[in-house]
C-alpha positions, 0 to 999 in steps of 0.5 A: 428509491430502491434499486432492482438489479437492472438499475445498476446498469442505469446507475453505471451509465449515469456515472459516465454522463456525469464525468464532465462534472468531475473534470470541472470540480477536480482537486488541484494538489500542490504536490503532484508527482506522477512517475512512469518508471522505466519509461522513456516517454510520458504516459497518459492514464485517465487524462493524467500525465505520468512523467517518464523517470528516464527523462527526469533522472533527478527523481532517482538517487541511484543510476545503477538500475535497469529500465525494462519494457514488458514483452507482449503486454495486454492490449488493454493494459495502461501504458504505465504497466508496460514498463518497469524499473528494476533495482539489483541493489538499494535505490531511492526516489526523492520527491520535493515537497512544497505543501507539508502535511498528509500526502497520498502515496501510491505504488503500482506493481504489475507482473511481467515476462522478461528473458532476463527477469522472472517475477518470482525472483523479486522480493523486496522491502519498501520504506517511505521516509521513516515508515516501512510500508512493505516487507518481503513483498512479492507479486508472484503469479499475479498478472493483474496490477496491484496498487498499494496506497498510503497516507503519509505525514510529511513535515520536511521539504522532501519525501523519499521512497526506498526499494531494498531487495531482500537476500532471498531475492535478485531484485526489486521493481516498480511500475509507477509511483504517485506522490500527491498532497492530500486535502487538509480535511482528508484525515481528521486528527481525532477518532472515536475508540471502539471499546470492547466493554461498551454496552448500551447501558452506560454508553459513553464516547472515548476519543483518540487524537494525533491521527494525522501524524500517523502512516495509514495504509488503505486496505479497503475502500467500499462503495456500499450498494453501488458499482465500482468507481474508477479513479476517473470517477473520484476527485482524488483518483481513488478506486471504490469497489462494490461491497458484494464480496464483504456483505453477509446477506440479509433478506431485509436489506435493500439497495437504494439510489438517489438521483438528485444532487448530494448536498455538501455542507461547509464543515461537513464531509467534502467531495474529496472525503467522499465522491457523489457516487458513494453517497448516491447509493446505499444499503438500507434496512427498513420496517415494512409494518408496525413491528421493527425487526431486530436484524442487522446488516453485517459486513466482514473484512479480513484484517491482520492481527496486531495492528490498529485500524482506522475505520471510516463509515460514510452515511447520507440519508437518501432514503427517508421521506422527511427529517427525524425518521432514522435512528440506528446503532453501529456495531464493530466486532459486535461491540457497540460503536455508535448508539442511536445515530441520528443523521438528521441531527448530525447533518444540521437538519438536511436530507441527502447531506453526507456525514462520516465518522471515524473509529479506531479498532484493534485487529481481532484475533479471528482475523476478521473485522465485523461491521453491523448496522441495525435498529436502535431503541429509537427506530420507528415502524414503517421507516428506515432502521439503518443505512450505510453508503461507504466504508474505508478501512485503513491500517495504522502503523505499529509502535516501530513505525511499520505497516508490514512487520516488526522491523523499523525503517533503520533496520530494514535499510541496514539489512541489505549491507549486513546481508551482503557482508554475510555473503562477502565473508565466505568469499574472503575466506575462500580467497585467503585459503587459496592465497595460503595454499599458493604461499605454501606451494612457493615455499616448498618450491624454494626449499626444493631448489635450495636442497639441489644447489647445496648437495654434496658431490659423491666421494667416489667420483673420479679425479678427472671428472671432479676437476672438470666439474670444478672448472664448470662451477668456477666458470658459472661463478 
C-alpha cells in the first residue's frame, strides 16, 4: 500500500513491536570481538556486551597507551563513547580469528573534551592487516559519533588493527572496536560491470569476480522509502538511513509499505543480506493511466574519484497485485546497468520475495554517482514501472591496498619511525654542536694554564727575591 506521511510514524511503531522477532532470529557469529576502549568496566549497548580493554590487555600489543574518561558526556551518550584509548606512538590491537573469511570491522570515534588532550590535535592512520583504511584521519569539531565500517577478508588466525599518529599530530585514539565474522553469503564473489558504452541495442552483461578477497568500506547504506533502522533492528547490527537526502524529487514517485511477512527463499537474499524492514518499504513509479511516463526516479551519492565502487541494489515486489506486471531499467551514471529487470522471473515467480544485484562502477569525475530506476520498453500501463527498496554503496580498495590515499600499508607503518628519525637528526646535531663547544672551551682552558706555568721570570728581579722564589718552587716540587 502507498504511504502518506503520517504512516511513517505507524511504520516506526511497527518496527518497535517486532524487535522481539529479531532477538529470536539474530545471527550468531563465530568471531565476535566487541571492545570498549579505555574502559575498566564492560558496557552494554543494544543488548550487546562490549568488553573493557583494560580488563583484557591481551588485545593490546603496546601497553604505553592512555585510558581516557570523557568529561561531561551527554546524558544519552552510549557508554562506549564515554571512554577512549589514546596512543602517543604506534599501537596495535590483535584479535584471534577462528572463522576465516570475510569479517565486519567497525571503528567508533567520538569527539571529547579533556584537559590533557584536544581533539583537534589528533590525526592518524589506521591499518587493518595489509589494508590502509584511514589516512590522516581526524574527527575535528564533530561531537557526534562517527562509525567507519569495513568488510575485510581474513585468511589467517589473527586480525591486526594498527593506529599510527601522523607527524602533524600528537596522538591517535579510538572509542570502540567491533570485529565480527560475516555470514558466508554477505559478499558475493561476482558482480556485474557497469559499462560506459552500454546501450539498449546490443545490451550484454559483463561480470567481474574475486570480490570476496577485496577490502570494502561501507560508504552509504540506505533504506529507500522508509525510516532509519538502528543496529537493534538489523541482525548484523547495521544502521540504515532514509533516502531523503539523496533522492531527487519526482512527482510521480510514491512510497509504499508492506505489512505482511517478507518471503525469503533459500539461495536468494537472506535476512542478513537485507533485513525485513528494508524490503517492507520502497519507492515506486506507477502509471496511472493508459500512457507510460518516460520519467525515472533518481538518487545522487557523493563519491571519491579514483576508486571503484560496489553498488548493491535491493528489490522486493511489494507493490504489484500479481506476477508478471513489473519491468523496468536501472541506470548508473546515466549508463544502462540492467535492462528489463523482471522481478517475477528472478524471484522464481513469488511476490514479496527479496532480490539483490551487485554492480561494479568507477567513481565519476564529477564526484557524484547517480542511480536511476524507470520504465522499460516492456513496462505496462496501470502498473508499477519501477521500484527500489534499498541501496548499499561500498568503496573497493585500490591497487596499493588502500581505501584512503595512495600509500600502501608497509609505507604507512614505516612513516612513524622515519618521521621520528627526522626529528631526531636536528636534536643530535644540536647535541654534537654543544659537545664541540664544550671540548673547545676545555682546550682553551688547558692552553691558558700551560702558558702561565712556563712563563719566564723577569730578568730585572732582585737577587734576594729570585732566591726566595727558587726556594718556594723547590718546596712545591
